[in-house]
C-alpha positions in Angstrom: 10.1 34.2 -2.8 8.1 33.6 -6.0 7.8 30.0 -7.0 9.4 29.4 -10.4 7.5 27.6 -13.2 8.5 26.5 -16.6 5.8 26.1 -19.3 6.4 23.4 -21.9 3.5 23.8 -24.4 3.7 23.9 -28.3 0.5 26.0 -28.7 1.7 29.6 -28.5 -1.6 31.2 -27.7 -2.3 28.7 -24.9 1.2 29.0 -23.5 1.0 32.8 -23.4 -2.4 32.6 -21.7 -0.9 30.3 -19.1 2.0 32.8 -18.5 -0.5 35.7 -17.9 -2.5 33.6 -15.4 0.7 32.5 -13.5 2.2 36.0 -13.4 -1.1 37.4 -12.1 -1.1 34.7 -9.4 2.4 35.8 -8.3 4.3 32.9 -9.9 7.5 33.5 -11.7 7.6 32.0 -15.2 11.2 31.3 -16.1 10.5 30.4 -19.7 8.2 28.9 -22.4 9.4 25.9 -24.5 7.6 24.2 -27.4 9.8 21.0 -27.5 11.8 18.8 -25.3 15.1 20.0 -26.7 14.1 23.7 -26.0 13.0 22.7 -22.4 16.4 20.9 -21.9 18.2 24.1 -22.8 16.2 26.2 -20.3 16.7 23.5 -17.6 20.5 23.6 -18.0 20.5 27.3 -17.0 17.8 27.4 -14.3 15.9 24.9 -12.2 12.2 25.5 -11.8 10.1 24.5 -8.8 7.5 23.0 -11.1 6.9 22.3 -14.9 3.6 22.6 -16.7 4.0 20.0 -19.3 2.0 19.2 -22.5 2.2 15.6 -23.7 2.2 16.3 -27.5 5.1 18.6 -28.4 7.1 19.7 -31.4 9.7 17.1 -32.5 10.0 13.4 -32.0 10.1 13.4 -28.1 6.9 13.8 -26.1 6.1 15.3 -22.7 6.4 11.8 -21.2 10.0 11.6 -22.3 10.8 14.9 -20.6 8.8 13.8 -17.5 11.2 10.9 -17.0 14.1 13.3 -16.9 12.2 15.6 -14.5 11.4 12.7 -12.2 15.1 11.7 -12.1 16.2 15.2 -11.1 13.4 15.7 -8.5 11.5 18.4 -10.3 7.7 18.3 -9.9 5.5 18.5 -13.0 1.8 18.7 -14.0 0.6 17.3 -17.3 -1.6 19.4 -19.6 -3.4 17.3 -22.2 -6.5 17.3 -24.4 -6.6 13.5 -24.1 -7.6 11.8 -20.8 -8.1 8.4 -22.2 -7.3 5.3 -20.1 -4.3 4.6 -22.3 -2.9 8.0 -21.8 -3.5 8.0 -18.0 -1.8 4.6 -17.7 1.2 5.9 -19.6 1.6 9.1 -17.6 1.0 7.4 -14.3 4.3 5.5 -14.6 6.1 8.9 -14.4 4.4 9.8 -11.1 3.2 13.3 -12.0 2.0 15.8 -9.4 -1.2 16.6 -11.3 -3.0 16.2 -14.6 -5.2 18.9 -16.3 -7.5 18.1 -19.2 -7.8 20.8 -21.8 -9.8 22.9 -21.9 -9.6 23.9 -18.2 -10.6 26.9 -16.2 -8.2 29.3 -14.6 -9.5 28.1 -11.2 -8.7 24.5 -12.2 -5.1 25.4 -13.0 -4.6 27.3 -9.7 -6.1 24.5 -7.7 -3.9 22.0 -9.4 -0.9 24.1 -8.6 -1.9 24.3 -5.0 -2.3 20.6 -4.8 1.0 19.9 -6.5 2.9 22.2 -4.2 1.1 20.7 -1.2 2.2 17.2 -2.3 5.7 18.4 -3.1 6.1 20.1 0.3 4.5 17.1 2.0 6.8 14.7 0.1 10.0 16.7 0.9 9.0 17.1 4.6 8.1 13.4 5.0 11.3 12.3 3.2 13.4 14.6 5.4 11.6 13.4 8.6 12.0 9.7 7.6 15.7 10.1 6.9 16.4 12.0 10.1 14.5 9.3 12.0 16.6 6.6 10.3 19.8 8.4 11.1 18.8 8.6 14.8 17.9 4.9 14.9 21.2 3.9 13.3 23.1 6.1 15.7 21.2 4.5 18.6 22.0 1.0 17.3 25.7 1.9 17.1 25.7 3.1 20.6 24.4 -0.2 22.0 27.1 -2.7 22.8 26.6 -5.6 20.5 28.4 -8.0 18.1 28.4 -7.1 14.4 25.9 -9.9 13.5 23.4 -8.4 15.9 24.0 -4.9 14.8 23.4 -5.9 11.2 20.1 -7.5 12.1 18.9 -4.4 13.8 20.2 -2.3 10.9 18.4 -4.5 8.4 15.1 -3.9 10.1 15.6 -0.1 10.0 16.8 0.0 6.4 14.2 -2.3 4.9 11.5 0.4 4.3 14.1 2.7 2.7 16.1 0.2 0.7 14.0 -2.9 0.1 15.9 -6.2 0.0 15.4 -10.0 0.2 18.9 -10.6 1.2 21.4 -8.3 2.9 25.1 -9.2 3.1 27.8 -7.5 5.1 31.6 -8.0 4.3 33.0 -7.0 7.7 36.7 -6.1 7.9 38.6 -8.1 10.7 42.0 -6.6 10.1 45.2 -7.5 8.1 43.2 -7.3 4.9 40.8 -10.1 6.0 37.1 -9.9 6.3 34.1 -11.9 7.6 31.0 -12.3 5.5 27.5 -12.8 6.9 24.0 -11.7 6.2 20.2 -12.1 6.6 17.7 -13.6 4.3 14.2 -12.1 4.6 11.6 -14.8 5.2 8.7 -12.8 6.6 7.5 -9.2 7.3 9.9 -8.9 10.3 11.6 -12.3 10.1 15.2 -12.8 9.0 17.2 -15.9 8.7 20.9 -15.6 9.6 23.3 -16.6 6.7 26.8 -17.2 7.9 29.6 -19.2 6.3 28.2 -22.5 7.5 24.7 -21.6 6.3 26.0 -20.4 2.9 27.9 -23.7 2.4 24.7 -25.7 3.3 22.5 -23.7 0.9 25.0 -23.6 -2.1 27.1 -26.7 -1.5 30.1 -24.6 -2.3 33.1 -23.0 -0.5 32.4 -21.0 2.6 33.5 -17.8 0.8 30.8 -18.2 -1.9 29.1 -15.0 -0.7 32.3 -12.9 -0.7 32.5 -10.4 -3.5 36.2 -11.2 -4.1 36.3 -9.8 -7.6 37.5 -6.2 -7.7 34.3 -4.0 -7.4 33.6 -1.6 -10.2 33.5 1.3 -7.6 32.7 1.9 -4.0 29.0 2.0 -4.9 27.2 0.4 -7.9 24.0 -1.4 -9.0 24.3 -4.7 -10.8 21.8 -6.7 -12.9 21.9 -10.5 -12.3 20.1 -11.6 -15.5 23.5 -12.5 -16.9 25.7 -13.2 -13.9 29.4 -13.2 -14.7 31.3 -13.8 -11.4 31.1 -16.7 -9.0 29.5 -14.4 -6.4 26.8 -13.2 -8.9 26.1 -16.7 -10.0 25.6 -17.8 -6.4 23.1 -15.0 -5.8 21.2 -15.8 -9.0 21.2 -19.6 -8.8 20.9 -20.4 -5.1 19.0 -17.3 -3.8 17.0 -16.4 -6.9 18.1 -12.8 -6.8 17.6 -10.5 -9.9 19.7 -7.5 -8.9 21.8 -6.1 -6.1 23.3 -2.8 -4.9 26.8 -2.7 -3.5 28.0 0.0 -1.3 31.3 0.4 0.6 32.4 2.8 3.3 36.0 3.1 4.7 36.8 2.1 8.3 40.1 1.8 10.2 40.2 -1.9 9.5 39.4 -1.6 5.8 36.3 -1.3 3.6 33.0 -2.3 5.1 30.8 -3.4 2.2 27.0 -3.8 2.3 25.1 -5.7 -0.4 21.4 -5.3 -0.8 19.9 -8.1 -3.0 16.4 -8.3 -4.4 14.3 -10.9 -6.3 12.5 -8.0 -8.1 14.2 -6.7 -11.2 15.2 -3.0 -11.2 14.6 -2.6 -7.5 17.5 -0.2 -7.0 17.8 3.4 -8.3 20.4 6.1 -7.9 18.3 7.6 -5.1 19.1 4.5 -3.0 22.9 5.1 -3.6 22.5 8.7 -2.7 20.8 7.8 0.6 23.6 5.4 1.5 26.1 8.1 0.7 24.4 10.4 3.2 24.4 7.6 5.8 27.9 6.3 5.2 29.4 7.8 8.4 26.6 6.1 10.4 27.0 2.8 8.6 30.8 2.9 9.1 30.3 2.8 12.9 28.9 -0.7 12.7 32.6 -1.8 12.5 33.6 0.2 15.6 35.1 -2.0 18.4 32.7 -3.5 20.8 33.0 -4.9 24.3 32.3 -8.5 25.5 28.8 -8.9 24.3 26.9 -11.8 22.7 23.3 -10.8 23.1 20.8 -12.4 20.8 17.8 -10.2 21.4 17.3 -6.4 20.8 19.1 -4.3 23.4 17.3 -1.8 25.6 16.5 1.3 23.6 16.3 -0.5 20.3 12.8 -1.1 18.9 11.7 -4.7 19.1 10.4 -6.5 16.0 7.0 -5.2 14.8 4.2 -7.8 15.2 1.3 -7.8 12.8 -0.8 -10.6 14.2 -3.8 -10.1 12.0 -2.0 -9.8 8.7 -0.9 -13.3 7.5 1.5 -14.0 4.7 5.1 -13.9 3.5 4.8 -13.3 -0.2 7.1 -10.5 -1.5 4.1 -8.5 -2.9 2.5 -8.4 0.5 5.7 -7.6 2.3 6.3 -4.7 -0.1 2.9 -3.3 0.8 3.6 -3.8 4.5 6.9 -2.0 4.2 5.1 1.0 2.7 2.6 0.8 5.5 5.2 1.0 8.2 7.1 3.7 6.4 4.2 6.1 6.2 2.4 5.2 9.4 4.2 7.7 11.7 3.3 10.7 9.6 0.2 12.7 8.9 0.2 12.0 5.2 -3.1 11.0 3.5 -3.0 7.4 2.2 -4.9 5.8 -0.6 -5.2 2.0 -0.3 -5.9 0.2 -3.6 -6.9 -3.4 -4.2 -9.7 -5.7 -5.1 -12.5 -6.5 -2.6 -11.4 -8.9 0.1 -7.7 -8.2 -0.1 -7.4 -6.7 3.4 -7.6 -2.9 2.9 -9.2 -2.3 6.2 -6.4 -4.3 8.0 -3.8 -2.0 6.4 -5.8 1.1 7.5 -5.9 -0.2 11.1 -2.1 -0.7 10.9 -1.6 2.8 9.7 -3.5 4.1 12.8 -2.0 1.6 15.3 1.6 2.5 14.4 1.0 6.3 14.2 1.2 9.0 16.9 -2.7 9.0 16.8 -3.0 5.4 18.0 -4.6 6.4 21.3 -7.2 8.6 19.5 -10.3 7.5 17.6 -10.2 5.3 14.6 -13.5 5.8 12.7 -14.5 3.5 9.8 -17.2 4.3 7.2 -18.2 2.4 4.1 -19.1 5.1 1.6 -21.0 2.6 -0.6 -23.3 1.4 2.2 -24.9 4.8 3.0 -27.7 6.2 0.9 -26.8 9.3 -1.2 -29.3 11.4 0.7 -27.7 10.6 4.1 -24.0 10.5 3.3 -23.4 14.3 3.9 -25.0 14.2 7.4 -23.2 10.9 8.2 -19.8 12.4 7.3 -20.2 15.9 8.6 -23.0 15.7 11.1 -26.1 17.8 11.4 -27.9 20.3 13.6 -31.3 19.7 15.2 -34.1 20.3 12.7 -31.7 20.3 9.7 -34.0 17.9 7.9 -37.0 15.7 8.5 -36.1 13.2 11.2 -33.2 15.3 12.6 -34.7 15.4 16.1 -31.3 16.2 17.7 -27.9 17.5 17.0 -25.5 14.8 15.9 -21.7 14.6 15.3 -20.6 13.3 11.9 -17.8 10.8 11.4 -15.2 13.4 10.8 -15.9 15.1 14.1 -16.0 11.8 15.9 -12.5 11.1 14.5 -11.1 14.5 15.6 -7.5 13.9 16.7 -7.4 10.5 15.2 -7.9 8.7 11.9 -10.9 8.3 9.6 -11.0 5.4 7.2 -13.2 6.1 4.1 -13.7 2.7 2.5 -15.0 2.5 -1.1 -14.3 6.2 -1.7 -14.9 5.6 -5.4 -18.6 5.3 -4.7 -18.9 9.0 -3.5 -21.0 11.3 -5.7 -19.2 14.2 -7.4 -20.9 16.7 -5.0 -19.6 14.8 -2.0 -16.2 14.6 -3.6 -16.1 18.4 -3.7 -17.1 18.5 0.0 -14.3 16.0 0.9 -11.7 18.0 -1.1 -12.6 21.1 1.0 -12.0 19.1 4.2 -8.6 18.1 2.9 -7.7 21.7 1.9 -9.3 23.7 4.7 -9.2 21.2 7.6 -12.8 22.1 8.5 -16.3 20.7 8.1 -19.8 22.2 7.6 -22.5 20.3 9.4 -25.8 20.0 7.6 -28.0 22.9 8.8 -25.1 24.4 10.7 -23.7 28.0 10.7 -20.0 28.3 11.3 -17.5 25.7 9.9 -15.8 23.6 12.5 -12.1 22.8 12.5 -11.1 19.1 12.6 -7.7 17.5 13.0 -8.1 14.2 11.1 -5.8 11.9 9.2 -7.6 10.6 6.1 -7.0 7.0 4.9 -9.1 6.1 1.9 -9.6 2.9 0.0 -11.2 1.7 -3.2 -11.5 -1.4 -5.3 -12.2 0.7 -8.4 -9.6 1.8 -11.0 -9.8 5.5 -10.3 -8.0 6.4 -13.5 -10.8 4.8 -15.4 -13.3 6.6 -13.2 -11.6 9.9 -13.9 -11.6 9.3 -17.6 -15.3 8.5 -17.4 -16.0 11.7 -15.5 -17.0 9.9 -12.3 -14.1 10.9 -10.0 -12.5 14.3 -9.6 -8.9 14.6 -10.8 -8.0 17.1 -8.1 -9.3 14.9 -5.3 -7.4 11.9 -6.7 -4.1 13.7 -6.6 -4.9 15.1 -3.1 -5.6 11.6 -1.8 -2.9 9.8 -3.8 0.0 11.4 -1.9 1.0 7.9 -0.7 -0.7 5.0 -2.5 -0.4 1.4 -1.2 -1.6 -1.4 -3.5 -2.6 -4.7 -2.1 -2.1 -7.8 -4.3 -5.1 -10.1 -5.0 -4.8 -13.6 -3.4 -4.2 -15.3 -6.8 -1.0 -13.3 -7.1 0.3 -14.5 -3.7 -0.7 -18.2 -3.9 2.2 -19.1 -1.5 0.2 -17.5 1.3 -3.0 -19.5 0.7 -1.8 -22.3 3.0 -0.8 -20.0 5.8 -4.1 -18.1 5.6 -6.1 -21.4 5.5 -4.4 -22.7 8.7 -4.9 -19.3 10.4 -8.7 -19.2 9.6 -9.1 -22.9 10.4 -7.5 -22.5 13.8 -9.4 -19.3 14.5 -12.8 -20.9 13.7 -12.0 -24.2 15.5 -11.3 -22.1 18.6 -14.4 -20.0 18.1 -16.6 -23.0 17.7 -14.9 -25.0 20.5 -13.8 -27.8 18.1 -10.6 -29.7 17.9 -8.4 -28.7 14.9 -8.3 -31.7 12.6 -5.9 -30.1 10.1 -6.6 -29.4 6.4 -6.8 -32.5 4.3 -4.7 -33.1 1.2 -7.6 -32.8 -1.3 -8.7 -29.5 0.1 -5.2 -28.2 0.3 -4.7 -29.0 -3.4 -8.0 -27.4 -4.3 -7.2 -24.3 -2.3 -3.8 -23.9 -4.1 -5.3 -24.3 -7.6 -8.5 -22.2 -7.2 -8.2 -18.6 -8.4 -10.0 -16.9 -5.5 -12.0 -14.1 -7.2 -13.3 -13.1 -3.7 -9.7 -13.1 -2.3 -9.1 -13.5 1.4 -12.7 -12.9 2.4 -13.8 -15.8 0.2 -11.1 -18.1 1.6 -12.2 -17.2 5.1 -15.9 -18.0 4.3 -14.9 -21.3 2.8 -12.8 -22.3 5.8 -15.5 -21.2 8.2 -18.1 -23.3 6.4 -15.8 -26.3 6.5 -15.1 -26.0 10.2 -18.8 -25.7 10.9 -19.5 -29.0 9.1 -16.4 -30.7 10.4 -16.6 -33.5 13.0 -13.4 -32.2 14.6 -11.6 -35.5 14.0 -10.8 -35.8 10.3 -9.4 -33.2 7.8 -11.6 -30.4 6.8 -12.6 -31.8 3.4 -13.7 -35.2 4.9 -17.1 -34.3 6.2 -19.4 -37.1 7.5 -23.0 -37.3 6.2 -25.6 -35.6 8.3 -29.4 -35.3 8.2 -32.1 -33.4 9.9 -34.4 -36.1 11.4 -36.6 -33.5 13.0 -37.7 -32.0 9.7 -37.4 -35.1 7.7 -34.8 -33.5 5.3 -33.0 -36.0 3.2 -29.4 -36.9 4.1 -27.0 -34.5 2.5 -23.9 -35.8 0.6 -20.5 -35.8 2.2 -18.3 -32.8 1.4 -15.5 -34.7 -0.3 -14.4 -32.1 -2.8 -13.7 -28.4 -2.8 -16.7 -27.9 -5.1 -18.9 -29.6 -2.5 -17.8 -27.0 0.1 -18.5 -24.2 -2.4 -22.0 -25.5 -3.1 -22.7 -25.9 0.6 -21.5 -22.3 1.1 -23.9 -21.0 -1.6 -26.8 -22.8 0.1 -25.9 -21.3 3.5 -25.5 -17.8 1.9 -28.9 -18.1 0.2 -30.6 -19.1 3.5 -28.9 -16.2 5.3 -30.1 -13.7 2.7 -33.7 -15.0 2.9 -33.6 -14.7 6.7 -32.4 -11.1 6.6 -35.0 -10.2 3.9 -37.7 -11.7 6.1 -36.4 -9.6 9.0 -36.8 -6.4 7.0 -40.1 -7.5 5.5 -38.6 -7.6 2.1 -37.1 -4.1 2.2 -33.8 -3.9 0.3 -32.9 -0.2 0.2 -32.9 2.7 2.6 -32.8 2.9 6.4 -33.1 -0.5 8.1 -33.1 -2.2 4.7 -31.4 -5.6 4.1 -28.5 -3.9 2.3 -27.8 -1.7 5.3 -28.0 -4.7 7.7 -25.6 -6.6 5.5 -23.3 -3.6 5.0 -23.3 -3.9 1.2 -24.6 -1.8 -1.7 -28.3 -2.5 -2.6 -27.1 -3.3 -6.2 -24.7 -5.8 -4.8 -27.5 -7.5 -2.7 -29.8 -7.6 -5.8 -27.0 -9.2 -7.8 -26.5 -11.8 -5.1 -30.2 -12.5 -4.9 -30.3 -13.1 -8.7 -27.2 -15.3 -8.6 -28.5 -17.4 -5.8 -32.1 -17.6 -7.1 -33.7 -15.8 -4.2 -37.3 -14.8 -5.2 -40.0 -12.7 -3.5 -42.0 -15.7 -2.5 -39.0 -17.0 -0.6 -39.1 -14.1 1.9 -42.5 -12.5 1.7 -45.7 -14.2 3.2 
């Protein structure tokens, strides 16, 4: 069956040229519109599989206005625009397009963009269907287990969280004779939930035990409510005592009466009609939670129900981090490519490891490669391998990273540093599932899941001509954005304790705790280096700690053997920072001495340090490292 495409373009000549290309490529063009109003008329009569959409159109409304409607109705679209400025890219990104073509474009560019869009659309549909089918199976399994309603809701909450995010879930459970029991769970960590019953609700709010009962007649069986101006006692309790911004209410009929679920979020506009639609499809499964149960009062997950997920190396409870972790666990079981975005030091590699660990590929290789740390001349051989004699120094055949990861996952860190030529090669691997070793003959098939990461703004790189748009949309099937540490300050204390305990154990020292001054400094500092910088600061503090007093109270020390003067006590956070800079400077000088002053290339200092040469040179300038410091 031909795929149906609608063209929305106000330039007749260009629109007709598009139509001819599409027809020749066996697509069915259902119409050409020059304005949003004209497109709406066509859409009322026939639904296309995809819309090619210009941004500037006839009339007051733009392509972005139409895109919002298309997104709401689940129709894929690709933007066509002569403007690829950062401002335009940021505006269209909010509508989640399936592609973006910059005019003028070649016929090949258009067809590749369509292939990518339909690939993403099919992948999205299949992944969504698979996730929903899996969710239904898990809810059915929960309902089959003999358990009290409170326990069932906890298990249900864990399964629903990735699909319908919430900070508080409430269940109004019918007990017969028109009566109901209200209880819920407050999310306090990634997989940590605090039970909220009538007693707990009274303690938190200081009000009547029925404070969390939605006693006012609901607007309907299912609705979404904004809490910016709460009107009922129930809404006021959610907003005032639990800091919720909105909630979704959904009821399903049971023999004992309506069973109502309330999903509450501290993030405004968290709920959309797609969430209501999902609950509607699940209503029969959700109604079974109220089915009669036998004599059980178990408090732990029953056999056959997945135990709570443990992420021991990812520390924090901030909502922004939890949202990223929810996305991670949601996509982990599937083959979808993932793009991890975030500043340096935010933990992108940890997320990549989680994606592999909780996937069906967990027993297969997980191969990491830093694209910025490999010289341009060697990156192709490093990724795709090479045959013996392929180039000077290739004394034997060698497998590349992709072939090493066959059957597993490859993590391409700093993918924004790849050259345009290598981006083309990578795009082919994504499309064809095969690699061409350097100096090789026949291509080799590989089965690899690609997880990529970057600290760059790829939209800016695209606008500057440094990153391919088609590769971006191929990788950006499922983006996960990690927040910088300054946006999750509530996690600084938890991370500090984690690293302090880790390094005290590693260095065989007693853990003295983190003193008040350092705690205050940690909470007020803006952490430009994010978690990695915090880890370095704590490591330095533990090294200099006497193991008895808090980490900021360091005793004076001296080096009698060398006659060095006594160093001042590390009484402030800035003292620790200065000491850290001194240590880093000494370390760089030691590495440079080891490489005889060589910075770039094979066995250079940058390679040993696993950083870009330009980054190393910047650090050397910042720390005042001169040639006479490391060369004889």
